[in-house]
KEKE-3310 file (N, C-alpha, C; in steps of 0.2 Angstrom, whole numbers, plus 5000, padded with zeros to 4 digits):
npx = (4882:4885:4879:4885:4897:4895:4893:4903:4915:4908:4913:4924:4927:4922:4926:4942:4939:4936:4947:4955:4953:4955:4969:4964:4952:4949:4951:4945:4931:4936:4937:4922:4913:4918:4913:4904:4908:4903:4893:4885:4889:4880:4866:4865:4855:4853:4848:4860:4862:4855:4867:4876:4869:4872:4879:4888:4880:4884:4896:4895:4901:4913:4925:4937:4941:4940:4950:4962:4963:4968:4979:4986:4991:5001:5015:5014:5014:5027:5037:5030:5035:5049:5052:5051:5037:5030:5028:5017:5005:5001:4996:4995:4988:4976:4973:4972:4959:4951:4949:4944:4934:4925:4924:4914:4905:4902:4899:4885:4879:4879:4865)
npy = (4741:4745:4739:4728:4729:4732:4719:4715:4720:4719:4707:4706:4715:4707:4696:4699:4705:4694:4688:4695:4692:4677:4668:4655:4655:4666:4660:4650:4656:4664:4652:4652:4661:4659:4655:4668:4678:4671:4667:4681:4686:4677:4678:4696:4704:4698:4699:4702:4693:4685:4679:4680:4668:4658:4654:4652:4637:4631:4629:4620:4609:4606:4613:4608:4603:4610:4620:4610:4609:4624:4623:4614:4622:4626:4624:4627:4643:4646:4642:4652:4662:4658:4665:4679:4680:4684:4669:4669:4675:4676:4665:4655:4663:4664:4650:4645:4654:4649:4635:4638:4644:4631:4622:4631:4628:4614:4612:4620:4612:4601:4606)
npz = (4826:4839:4846:4849:4851:4863:4870:4868:4874:4889:4890:4890:4899:4914:4913:4913:4927:4932:4933:4942:4952:4957:4946:4939:4940:4933:4916:4916:4913:4904:4894:4893:4889:4877:4865:4864:4855:4842:4841:4843:4829:4819:4829:4829:4838:4850:4866:4878:4891:4886:4876:4885:4892:4883:4879:4888:4891:4881:4881:4892:4899:4890:4893:4895:4886:4873:4881:4881:4866:4863:4867:4859:4850:4853:4849:4836:4839:4846:4836:4827:4833:4833:4820:4820:4823:4811:4805:4813:4812:4797:4798:4808:4817:4810:4805:4820:4821:4814:4817:4826:4826:4819:4829:4837:4826:4828:4841:4842:4833:4840:4848)
capx = (4889:4885:4877:4887:4903:4897:4892:4911:4917:4905:4913:4933:4926:4918:4934:4949:4937:4936:4955:4958:4949:4962:4970:4960:4941:4947:4954:4938:4928:4939:4932:4913:4912:4925:4908:4900:4909:4901:4884:4883:4892:4875:4862:4866:4849:4849:4851:4866:4860:4856:4873:4881:4870:4868:4888:4888:4876:4888:4902:4897:4907:4918:4930:4944:4941:4945:4957:4966:4962:4969:4987:4988:4991:5006:5019:5014:5014:5035:5038:5031:5041:5055:5052:5047:5029:5028:5021:5009:5001:5000:4997:4994:4982:4969:4971:4968:4953:4943:4947:4936:4925:4924:4923:4908:4898:4899:4892:4880:4875:4874:4862)
capy = (4739:4749:4735:4720:4731:4734:4716:4713:4725:4717:4702:4708:4715:4700:4690:4705:4706:4686:4687:4698:4688:4673:4668:4651:4658:4668:4654:4647:4661:4665:4647:4650:4665:4660:4657:4674:4681:4668:4667:4689:4684:4673:4683:4701:4705:4694:4703:4701:4691:4677:4677:4676:4662:4652:4653:4645:4630:4628:4629:4616:4601:4607:4618:4606:4598:4619:4620:4606:4612:4629:4620:4610:4627:4628:4622:4634:4648:4643:4642:4661:4669:4658:4670:4685:4683:4681:4665:4667:4682:4674:4658:4654:4664:4663:4643:4645:4658:4645:4630:4639:4644:4626:4622:4633:4626:4608:4614:4624:4605:4599:4608)
capz = (4829:4844:4852:4846:4853:4870:4875:4868:4880:4894:4890:4892:4909:4916:4912:4917:4936:4939:4934:4946:4958:4952:4938:4937:4938:4924:4911:4916:4912:4899:4890:4897:4885:4873:4861:4861:4847:4836:4842:4842:4822:4819:4831:4831:4843:4857:4872:4882:4894:4881:4872:4889:4894:4877:4878:4896:4889:4874:4883:4896:4897:4882:4890:4896:4875:4873:4882:4876:4858:4862:4870:4852:4847:4857:4848:4831:4843:4847:4828:4827:4837:4830:4814:4824:4823:4804:4805:4820:4809:4792:4797:4813:4820:4806:4809:4825:4822:4809:4822:4836:4822:4817:4835:4837:4823:4830:4848:4838:4829:4846:4854)
cpx = (4888:4885:4884:4896:4905:4895:4903:4914:4916:4909:4921:4932:4926:4924:4941:4947:4939:4945:4958:4958:4955:4963:4965:4954:4943:4947:4947:4933:4929:4939:4924:4912:4917:4917:4903:4902:4905:4894:4882:4885:4883:4866:4862:4861:4850:4852:4859:4868:4860:4860:4873:4878:4869:4877:4891:4885:4878:4894:4902:4898:4913:4922:4935:4946:4943:4951:4963:4967:4968:4978:4992:4990:5001:5012:5022:5017:5025:5037:5039:5035:5047:5057:5048:5041:5028:5022:5014:5005:4998:4999:4993:4988:4976:4965:4966:4962:4948:4946:4943:4932:4922:4920:4916:4902:4895:4895:4887:4876:4873:4868:4855)
cpy = (4740:4742:4728:4723:4730:4728:4712:4714:4721:4710:4700:4710:4710:4695:4692:4703:4696:4684:4690:4697:4684:4671:4661:4652:4661:4665:4653:4652:4663:4659:4647:4652:4666:4660:4664:4678:4676:4669:4678:4686:4683:4678:4690:4702:4705:4698:4699:4695:4683:4674:4673:4670:4655:4650:4648:4640:4630:4626:4623:4608:4599:4611:4613:4605:4606:4622:4617:4605:4617:4625:4616:4615:4629:4626:4628:4641:4648:4641:4647:4664:4666:4664:4677:4685:4684:4674:4664:4673:4681:4667:4655:4657:4665:4656:4644:4647:4652:4638:4630:4639:4637:4622:4623:4629:4615:4607:4616:4618:4600:4598:4607)
cpz = (4834:4852:4855:4854:4862:4875:4876:4873:4886:4894:4892:4899:4915:4915:4912:4927:4938:4935:4937:4951:4959:4947:4935:4937:4934:4917:4912:4914:4903:4893:4888:4893:4881:4866:4858:4857:4840:4835:4839:4834:4819:4822:4835:4837:4848:4860:4875:4887:4893:4881:4877:4893:4889:4878:4882:4895:4885:4875:4894:4896:4891:4888:4893:4890:4872:4876:4877:4870:4858:4863:4863:4849:4848:4852:4839:4833:4842:4843:4825:4830:4837:4823:4813:4823:4816:4805:4807:4815:4800:4792:4802:4817:4818:4805:4814:4827:4820:4813:4829:4833:4823:4824:4839:4833:4825:4836:4845:4835:4835:4850:4851)
residu = (TYR:GLY:HIS:ILE:GLY:GLY:ILE:MET:PHE:VAL:ARG:THR:VAL:PHE:ILE:CYS:LEU:TRP:SER:VAL:LEU:LEU:ILE:ILE:PRO:GLY:ILE:VAL:LYS:MET:TYR:GLU:TYR:MET:MET:VAL:PRO:PHE:ILE:LEU:ALA:GLU:ASN:PRO:ASP:MET:SER:ARG:GLU:GLU:VAL:PHE:ALA:LEU:SER:LYS:GLN:MET:MET:LYS:GLY:ASN:LYS:TRP:ASP:ALA:PHE:VAL:LEU:ASP:LEU:SER:PHE:ILE:GLY:TRP:HIS:LEU:LEU:GLY:ALA:CYS:THR:PHE:GLY:ILE:LEU:THR:PHE:LEU:TYR:VAL:ASN:PRO:TYR:GLN:TYR:TYR:THR:GLU:ALA:GLU:LEU:TYR:HIS:VAL:LEU:ARG:ASP:ARG:MET)
# end
């Protein structure tokens, strides 16, 4: 687990550093590295460079679509806020994570 945890930590550090530079590059890098957890789940022995390169390749030309996909959950999150986060915890977050996993499967099958 140390290898996977290290890569996820580096991913978070990279996103934070890009966000410190400017907000927009941080958002772009967040979507560029969006597939890292899913790649690591299937290939836990890959090196950090390979995982980041594969995620970048998978998200090339798909960052805007992933952003619009995330925007489609705004209504659900607002509804979850009205229930003090209960709906978000029980329904919205699992639904959003499943949708991101399905996006990974679609992008993986395209490659």
